[in-house]
C-alpha positions in Angstrom: -2.0 -48.6 33.7 -2.2 -45.4 35.6 -4.5 -42.7 34.0 -2.6 -40.2 32.0 -5.2 -38.2 30.2 -8.0 -36.1 31.7 -11.2 -34.6 30.4 -10.4 -30.9 31.0 -8.8 -28.7 28.4 -7.0 -25.5 29.2 -5.0 -23.0 27.3 -1.3 -23.2 27.9 1.0 -20.7 29.5 4.0 -20.1 27.4 6.5 -19.5 30.3 6.6 -19.6 34.0 8.9 -18.0 36.7 9.3 -21.4 38.4 10.2 -24.9 37.2 7.3 -26.7 35.8 6.7 -30.4 35.3 4.6 -31.9 32.6 3.6 -35.4 31.6 4.0 -36.4 27.9 2.0 -39.3 26.6 3.6 -40.5 23.2 0.2 -41.3 21.9 -2.5 -39.4 20.0 -5.8 -38.8 21.8 -7.4 -39.3 18.3 -8.1 -42.9 17.2 -6.2 -44.0 14.1 -3.9 -41.0 14.3 -0.2 -40.7 15.3 0.9 -38.0 17.8 1.2 -37.2 21.5 -0.3 -35.2 24.2 1.2 -33.1 27.0 -0.4 -32.5 30.4 0.4 -30.1 33.1 0.9 -30.9 36.8 -2.9 -30.8 37.4 -3.5 -33.4 34.7 -4.9 -30.9 32.1 -4.1 -31.1 28.4 -1.9 -28.2 27.4 -0.4 -29.3 24.1 -1.2 -32.0 21.6 -0.1 -33.4 18.2 -2.5 -35.4 16.0 -1.2 -36.5 12.6 -3.9 -38.1 10.5 -1.6 -38.9 7.6 0.5 -41.8 8.7 2.5 -41.8 5.5 3.7 -38.2 6.0 5.7 -37.6 9.1 7.8 -34.9 7.6 5.4 -32.3 8.5 3.7 -32.2 11.9 1.7 -29.5 13.8 2.1 -28.8 17.5 -1.3 -27.5 18.7 -2.9 -26.0 21.8 -5.9 -27.9 23.4 -8.3 -26.2 20.9 -6.4 -27.2 17.8 -4.7 -23.8 17.2 -1.4 -24.4 15.6 1.6 -23.2 17.6 4.5 -24.8 15.6 4.7 -26.4 12.2 7.6 -28.9 12.2 9.1 -29.7 8.7 11.8 -32.2 7.9 14.2 -31.1 5.3 14.3 -33.6 2.4 17.6 -35.2 1.4 19.4 -34.0 4.5 22.1 -36.3 5.8 22.1 -34.4 9.1 18.4 -34.9 9.7 17.5 -31.2 9.7 14.2 -30.2 11.2 12.7 -26.7 11.0 10.2 -25.4 13.4 7.9 -22.5 12.1 6.1 -20.6 14.9 2.5 -19.6 14.1 1.4 -16.1 15.1 -2.2 -16.4 14.5 -3.1 -19.9 15.7 -3.7 -21.2 12.0 -0.5 -21.9 10.2 2.3 -21.1 8.7 5.6 -22.6 7.4 6.3 -19.5 5.3 9.1 -17.1 6.3 12.1 -18.0 8.3 11.9 -20.9 10.9 11.6 -20.2 14.6 14.2 -22.9 15.2 16.4 -25.4 13.5 17.6 -28.8 14.7 20.4 -30.7 13.1 22.6 -33.5 14.1 26.1 -32.8 15.4 28.8 -34.7 13.5 32.5 -35.1 14.0 34.8 -37.6 15.6 34.4 -36.3 19.1 30.5 -36.3 18.9 30.6 -39.8 17.3 32.9 -41.2 20.0 30.9 -39.7 22.9 27.7 -40.9 21.4 29.1 -44.4 21.0 30.6 -44.4 24.6 27.6 -42.8 26.3 24.8 -44.2 24.1 23.3 -40.9 23.1 23.0 -38.6 20.0 23.6 -34.9 20.1 21.8 -32.2 18.1 22.3 -28.5 17.7 19.2 -26.4 18.2 19.4 -22.8 16.9 16.4 -20.8 18.1 15.6 -17.5 16.5 15.2 -14.6 18.9 14.3 -11.1 17.7 12.9 -9.6 20.9 14.0 -9.1 24.4 12.3 -11.0 27.2 10.0 -8.0 27.9 8.7 -8.1 24.3 10.6 -5.1 23.0 12.7 -5.4 19.9 16.4 -5.9 20.3 18.4 -2.8 19.3 20.2 -3.0 16.1 19.3 -6.6 15.7 17.1 -8.1 13.0 18.2 -11.8 13.4 19.7 -13.5 16.3 20.0 -17.1 17.3 20.3 -18.7 20.7 22.0 -22.1 20.6 21.2 -25.1 22.7 22.3 -28.7 22.5 19.8 -31.5 22.6 21.2 -34.9 23.8 18.9 -37.8 23.2 19.2 -41.4 24.5 16.7 -43.5 22.7 17.4 -46.7 24.8 16.2 -44.9 28.0 13.6 -42.7 26.1 15.4 -39.6 27.5 16.2 -36.3 26.2 18.2 -33.2 27.7 18.4 -29.7 26.4 21.2 -27.7 27.7 22.5 -24.1 26.9 26.0 -23.3 25.6 27.3 -23.0 29.2 26.0 -26.5 30.0 23.1 -25.3 32.1 20.0 -27.4 32.0 17.0 -26.0 30.0 14.7 -28.9 30.0 14.8 -32.7 30.5 12.5 -35.6 29.5 12.7 -39.1 31.0 10.5 -42.0 31.8 7.8 -41.1 34.2 7.8 -42.7 37.7 4.6 -43.0 39.6 4.1 -41.8 43.2 4.6 -45.4 44.4 7.9 -45.6 42.6 6.8 -47.7 39.5 8.5 -46.7 36.2 5.7 -46.4 33.6 5.9 -47.5 30.0 8.3 -46.0 27.5 5.4 -43.9 26.0 4.7 -42.1 29.3 7.4 -39.4 30.0 8.0 -36.7 32.4 9.1 -33.2 31.0 10.7 -30.8 33.3 11.2 -27.2 32.0 13.3 -24.7 33.8 12.0 -21.2 34.7 11.5 -18.6 32.0 11.7 -21.1 29.2 9.1 -21.2 26.5 7.0 -24.3 27.2 5.6 -24.6 23.7 9.2 -24.4 22.3 10.3 -27.3 24.6 7.2 -29.3 23.6 8.1 -28.8 20.0 11.7 -29.9 20.5 10.5 -33.0 22.4 8.1 -33.8 19.4 11.2 -33.5 17.1 13.0 -36.0 19.4 10.1 -38.4 19.1 10.0 -38.0 15.3 13.8 -38.6 15.0 13.6 -41.8 17.0 10.3 -43.0 15.4 8.4 -42.7 18.8 5.4 -40.9 17.2 
């Protein structure tokens, strides 16, 4: 199998003005642990998940290469819609206190069920909390605002698409194809993130995709 993990660790950049391509290996780099690792286009680790408690997959941490927590993902108990909350860390340590940075819940209804059956995918609504403008300043007269995305997952093809409310592509994950045209295993994926999109947020959503479909 082609080499998918390097030795060099780098701190991730949260956004980019251009499209970025990452490799996601749906395996933990730590022996006897569940998780995944994300590499940039230069083969350097930028995000990772290492879950030592195999029996508890309802709370998972997305970390940078040094182990600083970026998101804490928590599954809401007794939810028929499979609700996941993502709590963003501001200090690299923890927390799942306060309001979530995003929520993921399964879309229901006859239309979504039929489309899912015909096209073979499941749809989830992603509500991302936004309290600041892109330049970092506070939004005027706004304490709480959510930007909505749709996450379409197709477990049979190990693929995931995140689109905005206008149908524009935000990010896409699919099986990785080597330079020679060989499709790699189901646990090696390509993650393409569009310009000016938070890479750590997309990574957290891809981890939720993996948790929903028991790929972690």
